[in-house]
C-alpha positions in Angstrom: -41.7 -43.9 142.1 -37.9 -43.0 141.5 -36.6 -42.3 137.9 -34.7 -44.9 136.2 -31.4 -44.0 135.3 -29.5 -46.1 132.7 -26.6 -48.5 133.7 -23.4 -46.3 133.5 -21.5 -49.4 132.1 -23.8 -49.6 129.0 -23.7 -45.9 128.0 -22.1 -45.6 124.6 -21.9 -49.3 123.9 -24.8 -49.7 121.7 -23.8 -52.1 119.1 -25.6 -53.9 116.1 -29.3 -53.5 115.7 -29.9 -51.2 118.7 -27.6 -48.6 117.4 -29.2 -48.8 113.8 -32.6 -48.4 115.4 -31.6 -45.4 117.3 -30.5 -43.8 114.1 -33.6 -44.9 112.2 -36.0 -43.3 114.9 -34.3 -39.9 115.2 -35.7 -37.3 113.0 -33.4 -34.7 111.2 -33.5 -31.3 112.6 -36.0 -29.0 111.1 -38.2 -32.0 109.7 -38.0 -33.6 106.2 -36.6 -31.7 103.2 -37.7 -32.8 100.0 -36.0 -32.4 96.7 -38.5 -29.9 95.1 -38.0 -27.3 97.9 -34.4 -27.7 97.7 -34.6 -27.0 93.9 -36.9 -24.1 94.2 -34.6 -22.3 96.9 -31.7 -23.1 94.5 -33.5 -21.4 91.6 -34.6 -18.3 93.8 -30.9 -18.0 94.9 -29.8 -18.3 91.3 -32.1 -15.6 90.2 -31.3 -13.3 93.0 -27.4 -13.8 92.3 -27.9 -13.1 88.5 -30.1 -10.0 89.1 -27.2 -8.7 91.3 -24.3 -9.7 88.8 -26.0 -8.6 85.5 -29.1 -6.4 86.1 -29.0 -5.2 82.4 -29.3 -8.6 81.3 -31.9 -9.6 83.6 -34.1 -6.5 82.8 -33.5 -7.2 79.2 -35.0 -10.6 79.7 -38.0 -9.5 81.7 -38.7 -6.9 78.9 -38.5 -9.6 76.1 -40.8 -12.0 78.1 -43.3 -9.0 78.6 -43.1 -8.4 74.9 -43.7 -11.9 73.9 -46.9 -12.2 76.2 -48.3 -9.0 75.0 -47.8 -10.1 71.3 -49.3 -13.5 72.2 -52.3 -11.9 73.8 -52.9 -9.5 70.9 -52.6 -12.5 68.4 -55.1 -14.6 70.5 -57.4 -11.5 70.7 -57.2 -11.0 66.8 -57.7 -14.7 66.2 -61.0 -14.6 68.4 -62.2 -11.5 66.8 -61.9 -12.8 63.4 -64.1 -15.8 64.1 
C-alpha cells in the first residue's frame, strides 16, 4: 500500500479548531515542567551565586546554623536527662 501524502494545497492552511487541536496535542520539548522544580533550581542557583559572591558571609551563616543546632540538641538532651 503506498504511503499517503498530504495534499500540497492544504499544507500551512490549518485554520480554526484544527490549528488549535494540533497545538493542544503537541507536548513541550523535554516534558512537563512544574513550578516546584523550577523554584528548586532557582534556589540552588541563588545559593551557588551567593557562595561565589560572598563566601565569608555564607560560611558565617553555616557556622551559625551549626551552633544553633548544637545548642538545641544540648537543650533537648538536658531536658530529657532532668526528667
